[in-house]
N, C-alpha and C positions, 0 to 999 in steps of 0.2 A: 385678543386672539387674532393672530395674523392669518393671511391667506393660506399658507402652507399647513397651519394647524387645522383650518377649516376643511381642507381637502381630506383630512383623515377622519372627519366626522361621518357618522352613518348618512346614507343618502337621504333618509327621511329628515334628519336635522338640516341638511343642506337645503332641502326644498322649503323647510319652514323659514330658514334665514332669508331665502329669496323672497318669500311672501312678506316677511317683516320689512324688507327693504322697499317693497312696493307700497306698503302702508306708510312708510316714512316719506315717500314721495307724493303721497296723496295731498292735494291742495285743501287748505282749510280757510274758508271765506266766511265773513260775518261771524256770528257766534252760533253756528249751526252744526250740531253733532249728529245730523241725520245719517251720516256715514256709519255711525255706530248703533243704529237702531237694531234692537234684538241682540246686540253683542256687548253693550254696556248697559246695565240695568240698575238704576238708582232707586232706592227706597224713597218714598215720599214723606216729607215732614207732616206733622199734624195740622199744618195750615196750608193754604193755597195762596201764593203771591198773586196769581192771576185773578182769583176770585176777589181778593182784597182790592186790587186795582179796579175791577169792575164795579165794586160796591161804592167807591168814592169818586171815581172819575166823572160820572154824570153830573155831579154837583159843582164841578170846577169849570171856570171860564178860560183857564189857561193851565197848561201842564208842561213841565220840563222832564224829559227822560235822559238821565245822566248815564253816559257810557252805553249808548244804544246798540253798539255793535253794528250790524247791517240793518237795524230797524226791525228785526224779526219779531220780537215780542210786542213792540209798539203797534205793529200792523195787525196784531191779533185783536186790538181794541179799536180798530178803524171805525166801527159802527157807532162808537160813543165818544169820539174825539170832541173836545171843546173847540171854540173858535180859534184859539191860539195854541199851537203845538210847536215845541222846540226840542231839539236833542243836542247832546254833545257826544263827540267821539274823537279819540286821539290817535288810534292806530290807522295808518294811511290806507291800507286795503279796505278796512271796514268803512272808513270815512267816504271813500269813493262809492262804495256800495250803498251806504246810507243816502248819499246825495242822489244817486240814480233812482233809488226807490222812493224817497220821501219828498224831495224838493218838488217834483211834479204835483204832489198832493198838497202843497202849500206849507210844508213843514220848514221851520228854520233849522238848518243843519250847521252847527258851530263846531269848528275844530278846537278841541280842548282836551288835554290829557288830565282828566279828573283824578286818575290814580296817582298823579304826581302833585296833586293839590294846587293846580293852576287857579288863578283868580278867574271868575266867570264873567264874560262880557255882557252882563245884563244889569239893568237898573235895579235899584232897591225895590223890594216889594213887587216883583214882576210876575210871580206865579202863585196861583191858588194851590197848586199841587206839584210837588217834586217827587219823582219816582226814580228808583235806582236799584237795578237788579245786578248784583255781583260786580259793581264798579266802585272804585275808591271815591271818597268825597272829602271835601274840606267843610267841616261843619259850620265854620264861621261864614263861609260863602253861602251855604244852604240857608242859614238863618237870615242873611242879608237879602237874598233874592226872593225869599218866601214871603208872601203877603201876610199881614196879621190875620190870624184865624185859619191860615192855610195849613196844609198837611204835608209832612215829609214821610214817605214810606220807602224803606229799603230792606231788601233781602241780601244778606252777605254770606260768603263762604268763610267759615272760621279759618284762622291761620293754621290750625292743626288738621284741617281737612286732608284726608288721604296721607296722613303722616306715616302710616305703616307701608304704603306704596313707596314713598320716598325712601324709607328705611330699607326696603328690599333692594335698593340700588346704592345702599350705603350713603344716603344723602339725608339732609334735614330740611324741612320746610323753612323758607326764609322769613316768614312773617308770623312766627308762633305767638307773638305778643297780641295779634289781632283777634281778640275774643269779644264776647258780648260785654263783659265787664269793662274792657278798654273802650269800646264804642260808647257805652253809657257815660263813662268818665269824660269823654270829649264833649258830651252834650251839657254837662254841668256848667253852670255859669252863663248859658245862653238863654234866649227867650223861648226855647223849645221845651215843651212839657211832654214827657213820654207817656203815651197812652197804652202801648203794648210793647213788650220786649221779651222774646223767648229764644231759647237755643235748643238744638236737637241733634242727637247723634244717631246715625243709621249705618247703612252699608251700601257700597257700590260693588256690583258683581260684574266681572269681565268674563265673557264666555270663551275668549281666545286671546293669546298673547299678542297677536297682531292688533287687536283693539287697544291694548295698552300702549303699543308703539304709536298708534295714531293719536291717542289721547296725550301722550307725553310730548309729541311734536306740537300739538295744538295748545297745550298748557305747559310751556317750557319751564316755568319756575318750580314745577313739581320735582323734576330731576334736572338740575342745571347742567347744561352742556350735553344733554342726552343725544345719543345716536346709536343706531343698531351696532355699528362696528365697535364703538367704544364700550358699550354695555352688553356685548353679546353673551358673556358668561352669566350675567344676571338674568338675561332673557331666557337662556336655556334652563337655568335653575327654576324660573317661574313656569316654564313649560313642563318640567318634571312634576312640579307641584300641581299644575292643572290636570295632568294625567292621573294623579292620585285622587284629587278632590272633585274634579268635574267642573269646577268654576273657581275663579279667584276673587275672593271677597276682601274688601278693605274698608276702613272706617271713613264715613263721610260725616261732615258736621256743618250745619247751617244755623243762621240766626235771622230773626226778623225784628225790626224796630219800626214803630209808627209813633210819630210825635206831632203835636200841634203848636204853632207859633202863637204866643200870647199877643194880645192887642197892645198891652203896655206892661211895664214891670209889675204893676199891682194886680194885673188880670189873673184870675185863677182858672 
């Protein structure tokens, strides 16, 4: 929809579009969706990643947080950090933030794009615990750096998460293959023994279309090449749906895997 077409829209729609453009310009730093508090509401899965980390972190002497973002989640566990704490992050703005927040606390901050399966710059058997919330991982590298008897805990977003939101923009998620079954298949043949593996489907509710705009700019693979101008017709269609339904609900899908590294091939 070009500018001349927009001029013929009702004034209310034109005001909405200006608001959506402001949302599009909002900065997104770290992995912090605080801007959407009360506007994007996710149902909780039947497990708590945070509680799981808190239950196993006190027994560790070392921990690696893969894809830490700006360190937001890791800082929640500051009171029970072990003597050695390291993180990886590959996105430059997040990396700067992680260094500012974490290095003064003695954390090793390593530039590594784990979502691209980089080799990790750590010695074999380096960590008692490797945690990963929503970041890609190379399972061979996780196995290598994890100490015998150590734990790997990861919560992941299924590749079909919010697939109906993508469909609302005539798009498809790029990683539909990434499911719990696929993740478990990667673990086969390693010295990692799965202790827990679960998947869950719920809903994410958006209270206004501007919240969707902000989310799509923050998570760009949901709708590749998204912009307000390019996808204005789709946004207006969602606005009409919002007015009918009161909120916009889409399918969310998560998985969690916890595994222990064997001491030897014959260890059970």
